[in-house]
C-alpha positions as CSV (number, residue, x, y, z in Angstrom):
1,X,0.0,0.0,0.0
2,X,1.3,3.4,-0.9
3,X,-0.1,6.7,0.3
4,X,1.1,9.8,-1.3
5,X,0.8,12.9,0.9
6,X,0.4,16.1,-1.0
7,X,0.1,18.5,1.9
8,X,3.3,20.4,1.1
9,X,2.3,20.8,-2.5
10,X,-1.1,22.2,-1.5
11,X,0.5,24.5,1.0
12,X,2.9,25.8,-1.7
13,X,0.0,26.4,-4.1
14,X,-1.9,28.3,-1.5
15,X,1.2,30.2,-0.4
16,X,1.0,28.8,3.2
17,X,4.6,29.1,4.5
18,X,4.6,27.2,7.7
19,X,2.8,24.7,10.0
20,X,2.1,27.7,12.3
21,X,0.2,29.5,9.5
22,X,-1.6,26.3,8.7
23,X,-2.7,26.0,12.3
24,X,-4.2,29.4,12.2
25,X,-6.2,28.6,9.0
26,X,-7.4,25.1,10.1
27,X,-7.6,25.4,13.9
28,X,-6.0,22.0,14.1
29,X,-3.3,21.0,16.6
30,X,0.4,21.3,15.7
31,X,0.8,17.6,16.5
32,X,-1.8,16.5,14.0
33,X,-0.5,18.9,11.3
34,X,3.2,17.9,12.0
35,X,2.3,14.2,11.4
36,X,1.1,15.1,7.9
37,X,3.7,17.8,7.1
38,X,6.6,15.5,8.0
39,X,4.9,12.5,6.5
40,X,5.1,10.5,9.8
41,X,2.5,8.1,11.1
42,X,-0.1,9.2,8.5
43,X,-2.1,6.0,9.3
44,X,-2.7,7.3,12.8
45,X,-4.3,10.7,11.7
46,X,-8.0,10.7,12.4
47,X,-10.4,10.9,9.5
48,X,-12.1,13.9,11.2
49,X,-8.8,15.8,11.2
50,X,-8.3,15.0,7.5
51,X,-11.8,16.2,6.7
52,X,-11.3,19.5,8.6
53,X,-8.0,20.1,6.9
54,X,-9.6,19.5,3.5
55,X,-12.6,21.8,4.3
56,X,-10.2,24.5,5.5
57,X,-8.0,24.3,2.4
58,X,-10.9,23.7,0.0
59,X,-9.5,20.5,-1.5
60,X,-10.9,17.0,-1.8
61,X,-9.4,14.2,0.3
62,X,-8.3,12.5,-2.8
63,X,-6.1,15.5,-3.6
64,X,-4.6,15.6,-0.1
65,X,-3.8,11.9,0.1
66,X,-3.6,9.5,-2.9
67,X,-3.8,5.8,-2.3
68,X,-2.2,3.3,-4.6
69,X,-2.9,-0.4,-3.9
70,X,-0.1,-2.9,-4.1
71,X,-0.1,-5.1,-7.1
72,X,-1.0,-8.6,-6.1
73,X,1.1,-11.1,-8.0
74,X,-1.4,-14.0,-7.2
75,X,-4.5,-13.0,-9.1
């Protein structure tokens, strides 16, 4: 399973320079945002946090995170 995290790309497009600025926009905790920003423990980020982030940035969840399933060699 591969999850591509596009938070930094979205922040750059929207000219958001730091996690601190993102905190002001989203009203989310630094801890939650740091997990995504630094691409650490993404699987522990709550869905509600992701939805609030997407709503605040006006992007769909599929733009924030892209999931690519592993190819299964035993079809």
